[in-house]
MDAnalysis code that builds the backbone (N, CA, C; Angstrom):
import MDAnalysis as mda
import numpy as np

u = mda.Universe.empty(561, n_residues=187, atom_resindex=np.repeat(np.arange(187), 3), trajectory=True)
u.add_TopologyAttr("name", ["N", "CA", "C"] * 187)
u.add_TopologyAttr("resid", np.arange(1, 188))
u.add_TopologyAttr("resname", ["MET", "GLU", "TYR", "ILE", "GLU", "VAL", "GLU", "GLN", "LYS", "PHE", "ARG", "LEU", "LEU", "SER", "PRO", "VAL", "GLU", "GLU", "LEU", "LYS", "ALA", "ALA", "LEU", "VAL", "ARG", "ARG", "GLY", "ALA", "VAL", "PRO", "GLY", "ALA", "PRO", "ALA", "ARG", "GLN", "VAL", "ASP", "THR", "TYR", "PHE", "ASN", "ALA", "PRO", "HIS", "ARG", "ASP", "PHE", "ARG", "ASP", "ASP", "PRO", "VAL", "VAL", "SER", "GLU", "TRP", "LEU", "ARG", "ILE", "ARG", "GLN", "GLU", "ASP", "GLY", "GLY", "ALA", "SER", "LEU", "ASN", "PHE", "LYS", "ARG", "TRP", "HIS", "PRO", "LEU", "GLU", "GLU", "PRO", "VAL", "LYS", "THR", "HIS", "CYS", "ASP", "GLU", "TYR", "GLU", "SER", "ALA", "VAL", "SER", "ASP", "ALA", "GLU", "ALA", "VAL", "ARG", "ARG", "VAL", "LEU", "ALA", "ALA", "LEU", "ASP", "PHE", "THR", "GLU", "LEU", "THR", "VAL", "VAL", "ASP", "LYS", "ILE", "ARG", "GLU", "GLU", "TRP", "HIS", "LEU", "ASP", "GLY", "VAL", "ALA", "VAL", "ALA", "PHE", "ASP", "ARG", "VAL", "ALA", "GLY", "HIS", "GLY", "ASP", "PHE", "VAL", "GLU", "PHE", "GLU", "PHE", "LYS", "GLY", "GLU", "ALA", "ALA", "GLY", "VAL", "GLU", "GLU", "ALA", "THR", "ALA", "ALA", "ILE", "THR", "ALA", "PHE", "VAL", "GLY", "GLY", "LEU", "GLY", "ILE", "GLU", "LEU", "GLY", "GLU", "ARG", "VAL", "ASN", "VAL", "GLY", "TYR", "PRO", "HIS", "LEU", "THR", "LEU", "GLY", "PHE", "ARG", "PRO", "GLU", "VAL"])
u.atoms.positions = np.array([
    [-36.914, -36.747, -13.132],
    [-37.098, -37.473, -14.362],
    [-35.825, -38.234, -14.718],
    [-35.465, -39.149, -13.877],
    [-34.252, -39.930, -14.086],
    [-34.342, -40.728, -15.382],
    [-33.260, -40.735, -16.142],
    [-33.125, -41.459, -17.402],
    [-33.972, -40.891, -18.537],
    [-34.451, -39.660, -18.391],
    [-35.170, -38.978, -19.465],
    [-34.517, -37.619, -19.671],
    [-34.221, -37.290, -20.925],
    [-33.611, -36.009, -21.270],
    [-34.605, -35.191, -22.089],
    [-34.762, -33.922, -21.693],
    [-35.590, -32.980, -22.438],
    [-34.709, -31.779, -22.741],
    [-34.571, -31.460, -24.040],
    [-33.708, -30.347, -24.426],
    [-34.240, -29.670, -25.675],
    [-33.759, -28.461, -25.899],
    [-34.011, -27.727, -27.138],
    [-32.669, -27.185, -27.605],
    [-32.433, -27.296, -28.924],
    [-31.153, -26.887, -29.491],
    [-31.400, -25.851, -30.582],
    [-30.505, -24.860, -30.658],
    [-30.610, -23.799, -31.653],
    [-29.247, -23.549, -32.277],
    [-29.255, -23.224, -33.565],
    [-28.047, -22.716, -34.210],
    [-27.977, -21.250, -33.798],
    [-26.845, -20.796, -33.302],
    [-26.746, -19.421, -32.800],
    [-26.796, -18.405, -33.936],
    [-27.716, -17.452, -33.804],
    [-27.848, -16.366, -34.760],
    [-27.210, -15.106, -34.193],
    [-27.566, -14.791, -32.956],
    [-26.990, -13.627, -32.283],
    [-25.558, -13.948, -31.848],
    [-24.745, -12.937, -31.695],
    [-23.399, -13.196, -31.148],
    [-23.494, -13.898, -29.796],
    [-22.657, -14.888, -29.591],
    [-22.695, -15.687, -28.372],
    [-22.565, -14.820, -27.126],
    [-21.833, -13.713, -27.228],
    [-21.626, -12.853, -26.056],
    [-22.926, -12.199, -25.591],
    [-23.872, -11.934, -26.514],
    [-25.170, -11.370, -26.111],
    [-25.930, -12.346, -25.221],
    [-25.943, -13.608, -25.612],
    [-26.635, -14.620, -24.823],
    [-25.938, -14.826, -23.482],
    [-24.627, -14.862, -23.478],
    [-23.897, -15.030, -22.218],
    [-24.153, -13.843, -21.285],
    [-24.218, -12.626, -21.845],
    [-24.505, -11.441, -21.023],
    [-25.905, -11.538, -20.421],
    [-26.871, -12.018, -21.183],
    [-28.234, -12.194, -20.661],
    [-28.248, -13.209, -19.525],
    [-27.463, -14.274, -19.653],
    [-27.381, -15.269, -18.585],
    [-26.729, -14.699, -17.331],
    [-25.670, -13.908, -17.512],
    [-24.993, -13.288, -16.367],
    [-25.956, -12.349, -15.637],
    [-26.733, -11.568, -16.386],
    [-27.705, -10.653, -15.769],
    [-28.711, -11.412, -14.906],
    [-28.981, -12.647, -15.255],
    [-29.933, -13.460, -14.490],
    [-29.253, -14.256, -13.381],
    [-27.912, -14.158, -13.277],
    [-27.207, -14.808, -12.178],
    [-26.497, -16.105, -12.522],
    [-26.419, -16.445, -13.767],
    [-25.737, -17.686, -14.164],
    [-24.220, -17.499, -14.126],
    [-23.522, -18.590, -13.911],
    [-22.066, -18.605, -13.883],
    [-21.585, -19.681, -14.853],
    [-20.587, -19.355, -15.674],
    [-20.125, -20.354, -16.646],
    [-19.238, -21.420, -16.018],
    [-19.292, -22.595, -16.626],
    [-18.341, -23.638, -16.301],
    [-17.137, -23.492, -17.222],
    [-16.128, -24.270, -16.964],
    [-14.929, -24.216, -17.806],
    [-15.204, -24.919, -19.136],
    [-14.734, -24.350, -20.244],
    [-14.890, -25.033, -21.531],
    [-14.138, -26.364, -21.517],
    [-14.728, -27.366, -22.190],
    [-14.110, -28.690, -22.265],
    [-14.277, -29.242, -23.674],
    [-13.265, -29.912, -24.140],
    [-13.366, -30.593, -25.436],
    [-14.033, -31.946, -25.215],
    [-15.044, -32.238, -26.009],
    [-15.731, -33.522, -25.958],
    [-15.610, -34.175, -27.335],
    [-15.115, -35.394, -27.341],
    [-15.023, -36.158, -28.579],
    [-15.960, -37.348, -28.418],
    [-17.040, -37.317, -29.219],
    [-18.084, -38.339, -29.148],
    [-17.974, -39.259, -30.353],
    [-17.748, -40.539, -30.099],
    [-17.685, -41.531, -31.160],
    [-18.983, -42.335, -31.109],
    [-19.714, -42.326, -32.235],
    [-21.005, -43.006, -32.329],
    [-20.838, -44.348, -33.035],
    [-21.595, -45.341, -32.554],
    [-21.485, -46.709, -33.049],
    [-22.827, -47.227, -33.534],
    [-22.753, -48.151, -34.475],
    [-23.933, -48.836, -34.981],
    [-23.923, -50.266, -34.454],
    [-25.106, -50.797, -34.189],
    [-25.240, -52.142, -33.627],
    [-25.213, -53.202, -34.728],
    [-24.653, -54.374, -34.446],
    [-24.612, -55.431, -35.463],
    [-25.975, -56.111, -35.670],
    [-26.824, -56.088, -34.660],
    [-28.107, -56.802, -34.746],
    [-29.214, -55.967, -35.386],
    [-29.026, -54.628, -35.484],
    [-29.955, -53.766, -36.213],
    [-29.235, -52.463, -36.530],
    [-29.479, -51.969, -37.712],
    [-28.844, -50.743, -38.178],
    [-29.677, -49.562, -37.702],
    [-29.107, -48.737, -36.832],
    [-29.829, -47.569, -36.317],
    [-30.283, -46.656, -37.456],
    [-29.588, -46.701, -38.586],
    [-29.892, -45.819, -39.719],
    [-31.026, -46.333, -40.595],
    [-31.525, -47.548, -40.337],
    [-32.562, -48.132, -41.186],
    [-33.933, -47.489, -41.022],
    [-34.221, -46.943, -39.846],
    [-35.518, -46.303, -39.637],
    [-35.601, -45.026, -40.453],
    [-36.802, -44.651, -40.908],
    [-36.947, -43.416, -41.692],
    [-36.419, -42.187, -40.932],
    [-36.579, -42.217, -39.622],
    [-36.053, -41.147, -38.776],
    [-35.132, -41.807, -37.753],
    [-33.830, -41.483, -37.787],
    [-32.884, -42.093, -36.848],
    [-33.224, -41.620, -35.438],
    [-33.519, -42.586, -34.563],
    [-33.986, -42.251, -33.216],
    [-33.114, -42.838, -32.114],
    [-32.049, -43.555, -32.485],
    [-31.201, -44.177, -31.469],
    [-29.734, -43.914, -31.768],
    [-28.978, -43.681, -30.681],
    [-27.529, -43.480, -30.794],
    [-26.834, -44.145, -29.620],
    [-25.704, -44.767, -29.910],
    [-24.810, -45.317, -28.890],
    [-23.478, -44.620, -29.062],
    [-22.944, -44.069, -27.981],
    [-21.693, -43.321, -28.118],
    [-20.774, -43.534, -26.932],
    [-19.494, -43.309, -27.207],
    [-18.473, -43.160, -26.165],
    [-18.057, -41.696, -26.217],
    [-18.102, -41.030, -25.082],
    [-17.630, -39.640, -24.991],
    [-16.327, -39.631, -24.216],
    [-15.324, -38.970, -24.816],
    [-14.068, -38.734, -24.105],
    [-13.922, -37.234, -23.940],
    [-13.625, -36.828, -22.727],
    [-13.395, -35.410, -22.454],
    [-12.338, -35.284, -21.389],
    [-11.947, -34.049, -21.146],
    [-10.886, -33.777, -20.183],
    [-11.099, -34.591, -18.902],
    [-10.243, -35.553, -18.678],
    [-10.255, -36.280, -17.417],
    [-11.302, -37.364, -17.271],
    [-12.011, -37.754, -18.322],
    [-12.998, -38.803, -18.137],
    [-13.620, -39.289, -19.428],
    [-14.467, -40.311, -19.267],
    [-15.166, -40.877, -20.415],
    [-16.479, -41.475, -19.934],
    [-17.411, -41.638, -20.888],
    [-18.695, -42.243, -20.555],
    [-19.221, -43.021, -21.753],
    [-20.116, -43.963, -21.452],
    [-20.854, -44.707, -22.461],
    [-22.298, -44.253, -22.349],
    [-22.947, -43.975, -23.507],
    [-24.280, -43.395, -23.498],
    [-25.128, -44.012, -24.603],
    [-26.389, -44.294, -24.271],
    [-27.374, -44.715, -25.261],
    [-28.580, -43.809, -25.137],
    [-29.060, -43.302, -26.295],
    [-30.266, -42.473, -26.326],
    [-31.258, -43.060, -27.314],
    [-32.534, -43.077, -26.905],
    [-33.644, -43.437, -27.792],
    [-34.623, -42.267, -27.755],
    [-34.709, -41.548, -28.901],
    [-35.503, -40.324, -28.997],
    [-36.958, -40.634, -29.316],
    [-37.863, -39.874, -28.697],
    [-39.316, -40.049, -28.858],
    [-39.953, -38.754, -29.355],
    [-41.071, -38.869, -30.064],
    [-41.700, -40.067, -30.612],
    [-40.828, -40.672, -31.709],
    [-40.731, -41.995, -31.711],
    [-39.782, -42.706, -32.569],
    [-39.925, -42.365, -34.050],
    [-41.114, -42.345, -34.575],
    [-41.313, -42.170, -36.014],
    [-41.471, -40.713, -36.440],
    [-41.401, -39.783, -35.511],
    [-41.593, -38.370, -35.841],
    [-40.252, -37.682, -36.067],
    [-40.173, -36.762, -37.032],
    [-38.905, -36.064, -37.272],
    [-38.532, -35.093, -36.150],
    [-39.522, -34.529, -35.454],
    [-39.242, -33.624, -34.337],
    [-39.440, -34.405, -33.046],
    [-38.373, -34.503, -32.293],
    [-38.381, -35.279, -31.054],
    [-38.664, -34.361, -29.864],
    [-39.335, -34.898, -28.853],
    [-39.642, -34.115, -27.657],
    [-38.747, -34.468, -26.479],
    [-38.229, -35.701, -26.453],
    [-37.411, -36.150, -25.327],
    [-36.757, -37.473, -25.694],
    [-35.893, -37.942, -24.827],
    [-35.288, -39.252, -25.076],
    [-35.080, -40.000, -23.777],
    [-35.063, -41.329, -23.913],
    [-34.565, -42.178, -22.837],
    [-33.054, -42.052, -22.926],
    [-32.407, -41.831, -21.800],
    [-30.954, -41.669, -21.826],
    [-30.344, -42.492, -20.704],
    [-29.420, -43.361, -21.093],
    [-28.714, -44.206, -20.140],
    [-27.224, -43.939, -20.315],
    [-26.609, -43.413, -19.267],
    [-25.204, -43.023, -19.360],
    [-24.473, -43.456, -18.103],
    [-23.252, -43.909, -18.308],
    [-22.433, -44.310, -17.181],
    [-20.973, -43.964, -17.462],
    [-20.297, -43.518, -16.436],
    [-18.865, -43.243, -16.558],
    [-18.129, -44.558, -16.815],
    [-17.063, -44.470, -17.602],
    [-16.201, -45.623, -17.827],
    [-14.765, -45.209, -17.516],
    [-14.016, -46.136, -16.948],
    [-12.645, -45.795, -16.566],
    [-11.654, -45.983, -17.712],
    [-12.026, -46.756, -18.726],
    [-11.116, -47.032, -19.825],
    [-11.897, -47.029, -21.142],
    [-11.952, -45.891, -21.797],
    [-12.715, -45.747, -23.043],
    [-12.187, -46.671, -24.135],
    [-10.888, -46.867, -24.194],
    [-10.319, -47.748, -25.220],
    [-10.761, -49.194, -25.017],
    [-10.849, -49.620, -23.767],
    [-11.331, -50.981, -23.494],
    [-12.783, -51.137, -23.950],
    [-13.609, -50.142, -23.700],
    [-15.014, -50.194, -24.140],
    [-15.071, -50.212, -25.666],
    [-14.266, -49.402, -26.312],
    [-14.206, -49.372, -27.775],
    [-13.836, -50.770, -28.318],
    [-12.888, -51.419, -27.672],
    [-12.464, -52.757, -28.113],
    [-13.552, -53.810, -27.858],
    [-14.270, -53.676, -26.746],
    [-15.393, -54.583, -26.479],
    [-16.436, -54.436, -27.578],
    [-16.792, -53.202, -27.912],
    [-17.785, -52.969, -28.964],
    [-17.308, -53.537, -30.304],
    [-16.044, -53.331, -30.640],
    [-15.501, -53.868, -31.896],
    [-15.539, -55.401, -31.889],
    [-15.205, -56.012, -30.769],
    [-15.222, -57.471, -30.667],
    [-16.636, -58.022, -30.836],
    [-17.635, -57.202, -30.494],
    [-19.041, -57.609, -30.636],
    [-19.631, -57.154, -31.969],
    [-18.765, -56.701, -32.886],
    [-19.144, -56.284, -34.242],
    [-19.929, -54.973, -34.316],
    [-19.829, -54.132, -33.296],
    [-20.354, -52.775, -33.414],
    [-19.384, -52.011, -34.312],
    [-19.906, -51.135, -35.156],
    [-19.049, -50.383, -36.067],
    [-19.174, -48.887, -35.799],
    [-18.067, -48.199, -36.016],
    [-18.063, -46.745, -35.818],
    [-18.831, -46.074, -36.953],
    [-19.737, -45.161, -36.580],
    [-20.519, -44.410, -37.557],
    [-19.925, -43.038, -37.845],
    [-19.620, -42.304, -36.792],
    [-19.137, -40.942, -36.964],
    [-18.528, -40.454, -35.661],
    [-17.786, -39.358, -35.769],
    [-17.202, -38.711, -34.594],
    [-17.648, -37.253, -34.594],
    [-18.098, -36.793, -33.431],
    [-18.463, -35.392, -33.234],
    [-17.442, -34.805, -32.268],
    [-16.710, -33.813, -32.738],
    [-15.664, -33.162, -31.941],
    [-16.149, -31.751, -31.648],
    [-16.284, -31.435, -30.369],
    [-16.816, -30.116, -30.026],
    [-16.163, -29.567, -28.770],
    [-16.256, -28.247, -28.637],
    [-15.889, -27.560, -27.396],
    [-17.205, -27.142, -26.758],
    [-17.407, -27.536, -25.496],
    [-18.644, -27.231, -24.784],
    [-18.324, -26.393, -23.552],
    [-19.113, -25.337, -23.392],
    [-19.073, -24.523, -22.169],
    [-20.481, -24.552, -21.589],
    [-20.603, -25.084, -20.379],
    [-21.933, -25.288, -19.800],
    [-22.192, -24.333, -18.641],
    [-23.375, -23.732, -18.667],
    [-23.849, -22.833, -17.625],
    [-25.085, -23.467, -16.984],
    [-25.378, -23.098, -15.730],
    [-26.572, -23.620, -15.045],
    [-27.336, -22.475, -14.404],
    [-28.670, -22.531, -14.565],
    [-29.540, -21.508, -13.979],
    [-30.969, -22.017, -13.965],
    [-31.623, -21.893, -12.837],
    [-33.054, -22.191, -12.707],
    [-33.429, -23.584, -13.225],
    [-32.608, -24.584, -12.929],
    [-32.925, -25.947, -13.340],
    [-32.700, -26.239, -14.812],
    [-31.961, -25.353, -15.487],
    [-31.674, -25.537, -16.912],
    [-30.160, -25.474, -17.112],
    [-29.637, -26.457, -17.849],
    [-28.233, -26.421, -18.263],
    [-28.200, -25.791, -19.646],
    [-27.384, -24.768, -19.803],
    [-27.226, -24.079, -21.084],
    [-25.835, -24.429, -21.589],
    [-25.781, -25.167, -22.695],
    [-24.502, -25.629, -23.243],
    [-24.204, -24.890, -24.538],
    [-23.092, -24.173, -24.551],
    [-22.598, -23.529, -25.765],
    [-21.656, -24.516, -26.436],
    [-22.005, -24.916, -27.648],
    [-21.219, -25.921, -28.360],
    [-20.658, -25.345, -29.646],
    [-19.359, -25.493, -29.830],
    [-18.712, -25.199, -31.112],
    [-18.347, -26.557, -31.702],
    [-19.120, -26.972, -32.706],
    [-18.982, -28.301, -33.298],
    [-18.094, -28.196, -34.537],
    [-17.001, -28.931, -34.528],
    [-16.045, -28.888, -35.642],
    [-16.761, -29.165, -36.962],
    [-16.603, -28.230, -37.898],
    [-17.183, -28.369, -39.221],
    [-18.643, -27.989, -39.343],
    [-19.284, -27.617, -38.219],
    [-20.726, -27.329, -38.256],
    [-21.125, -26.039, -37.562],
    [-20.235, -25.397, -36.831],
    [-20.544, -24.095, -36.269],
    [-20.949, -24.094, -34.805],
    [-21.613, -23.011, -34.427],
    [-21.969, -22.751, -33.029],
    [-23.447, -23.027, -32.778],
    [-23.696, -23.667, -31.629],
    [-25.046, -24.038, -31.223],
    [-25.199, -23.747, -29.735],
    [-26.449, -23.700, -29.297],
    [-26.722, -23.635, -27.875],
    [-27.832, -24.640, -27.574],
    [-27.626, -25.422, -26.524],
    [-28.620, -26.401, -26.079],
    [-29.122, -25.996, -24.704],
    [-30.413, -26.123, -24.510],
    [-31.044, -25.890, -23.216],
    [-31.610, -27.227, -22.758],
    [-31.036, -27.782, -21.693],
    [-31.478, -29.079, -21.185],
    [-32.095, -28.907, -19.806],
    [-33.281, -29.460, -19.624],
    [-33.969, -29.378, -18.342],
    [-33.278, -30.290, -17.337],
    [-32.910, -29.738, -16.174],
    [-32.229, -30.512, -15.134],
    [-32.983, -30.475, -13.809],
    [-34.132, -29.799, -13.774],
    [-34.881, -29.646, -12.528],
    [-35.851, -30.791, -12.300],
    [-36.786, -30.548, -11.397],
    [-37.835, -31.518, -11.085],
    [-39.069, -31.179, -11.910],
    [-39.671, -32.195, -12.532],
    [-40.889, -31.997, -13.313],
    [-41.729, -33.262, -13.233],
    [-43.034, -33.074, -13.376],
    [-43.954, -34.210, -13.335],
    [-43.896, -35.027, -14.622],
    [-43.395, -34.433, -15.692],
    [-43.333, -35.155, -16.953],
    [-42.670, -34.335, -18.034],
    [-42.632, -34.892, -19.242],
    [-41.978, -34.263, -20.381],
    [-42.621, -32.917, -20.712],
    [-43.944, -32.859, -20.672],
    [-44.641, -31.608, -21.017],
    [-44.253, -30.474, -20.074],
    [-44.180, -30.766, -18.797],
    [-43.813, -29.738, -17.810],
    [-42.360, -29.296, -18.010],
    [-41.477, -30.235, -18.276],
    [-40.069, -29.902, -18.511],
    [-39.923, -29.069, -19.779],
    [-40.652, -29.438, -20.829],
    [-40.610, -28.691, -22.088],
    [-41.122, -27.268, -21.879],
    [-42.194, -27.126, -21.133],
    [-42.741, -25.791, -20.846],
    [-41.734, -24.949, -20.070],
    [-41.004, -25.564, -19.148],
    [-39.993, -24.835, -18.373],
    [-38.865, -24.340, -19.278],
    [-38.415, -25.185, -20.205],
    [-37.358, -24.761, -21.132],
    [-37.866, -23.639, -22.029],
    [-39.068, -23.788, -22.553],
    [-39.644, -22.778, -23.442],
    [-39.760, -21.434, -22.724],
    [-40.210, -21.454, -21.478],
    [-40.318, -20.218, -20.695],
    [-38.933, -19.629, -20.425],
    [-37.974, -20.471, -20.116],
    [-36.603, -20.016, -19.856],
    [-36.042, -19.313, -21.090],
    [-36.161, -19.974, -22.244],
    [-35.641, -19.411, -23.491],
    [-36.363, -18.104, -23.818],
    [-37.677, -18.084, -23.668],
    [-38.453, -16.875, -23.947],
    [-38.085, -15.716, -23.048],
    [-37.709, -16.012, -21.815],
    [-37.343, -14.975, -20.860],
    [-35.971, -14.367, -21.087],
    [-35.195, -14.918, -21.989],
    [-33.851, -14.398, -22.247],
    [-33.875, -13.131, -23.092],
    [-34.897, -12.964, -23.915],
    [-34.986, -11.777, -24.759],
    [-33.921, -11.724, -25.844],
    [-33.464, -12.875, -26.303],
    [-32.408, -12.965, -27.314],
    [-32.952, -13.765, -28.495],
    [-32.682, -13.294, -29.709],
    [-33.038, -14.064, -30.891],
    [-31.957, -15.126, -31.093],
    [-32.365, -16.383, -30.963],
    [-31.383, -17.469, -30.972],
    [-31.032, -17.971, -32.361],
    [-31.972, -18.004, -33.254],
    [-31.721, -18.575, -34.569],
    [-32.556, -19.810, -34.774],
    [-32.215, -20.552, -35.807],
    [-32.971, -21.730, -36.229],
    [-32.962, -22.812, -35.152],
    [-34.142, -23.367, -34.857],
    [-34.242, -24.512, -33.955],
    [-33.722, -25.727, -34.710],
    [-32.884, -26.491, -34.062],
    [-32.279, -27.680, -34.667],
    [-32.937, -28.894, -34.024],
    [-33.598, -29.696, -34.838],
    [-34.351, -30.835, -34.321],
    [-33.644, -32.163, -34.535],
    [-32.347, -32.124, -34.734],
    [-31.557, -33.345, -34.882],
    [-30.315, -33.238, -33.996],
    [-29.712, -34.386, -33.738],
    [-28.484, -34.405, -32.952],
    [-27.264, -34.114, -33.808],
    [-26.155, -33.858, -33.158],
    [-24.918, -33.586, -33.890],
    [-24.500, -34.748, -34.799],
    [-24.723, -36.019, -34.389],
    [-24.351, -37.086, -35.323],
    [-25.179, -37.045, -36.616],
    [-26.433, -36.598, -36.519],
    [-27.227, -36.429, -37.745],
    [-26.505, -35.471, -38.688],
    [-25.999, -34.368, -38.129],
    [-25.332, -33.358, -38.947],
    [-24.067, -33.917, -39.597],
    [-23.257, -34.645, -38.811],
    [-22.001, -35.158, -39.360],
    [-22.232, -36.232, -40.408],
    [-23.362, -36.947, -40.303],
    [-23.676, -37.990, -41.277],
    [-24.520, -37.473, -42.441],
    [-24.919, -36.199, -42.374],
    [-25.696, -35.619, -43.457],
    [-27.171, -35.956, -43.437],
    [-27.698, -36.462, -42.310],
    [-29.132, -36.755, -42.193],
    [-29.884, -35.481, -41.894],
    [-30.867, -35.167, -42.692],
    [-31.706, -33.982, -42.491],
    [-33.160, -34.413, -42.650],
    [-33.789, -34.914, -41.563],
    [-35.171, -35.361, -41.711],
    [-36.102, -34.216, -42.091],
    [-37.125, -34.526, -42.859],
    [-38.122, -33.520, -43.254],
    [-38.919, -33.118, -42.019],
    [-39.130, -31.827, -41.851],
    [-39.964, -31.338, -40.748],
    [-40.991, -30.362, -41.267],
])
């Protein structure tokens, strides 16, 4: 499913170590924690915030040793709970140059999300533990395997999460930039 992202995000209720222990029991191995600083931009030709439900984000991510440019369009567009997104991401060698290009084209900075991410992989699912500055601890489950479509990928994530036997906490149906900007769509 190239260029399509399917994920589920939860605010952590149980201690993070319980979830990590459950992953270890199933054979997962952690990656090294990395700081990610995501700067989100608004387009000059249309305000991403104008829709009743914000469904598009453009960001530059800077992290240890690299940077990327990313655009996401979440679906269904008009629904507060999203099932997947179109995702286009590419590494960039000079994040400051990209930032200056966007500024020269009248893109404006909306918000910055600063987080520490530790990513684990198991059974075609990436499990990302995120500590988001000012907002707390979250866990994201992103489908990385092969699937015939969004429904199959969603079912795989749901089964994976259910098989952990851990109470995760509240499902979060918005992205981190929604949180930093104070957007809380009705669900």
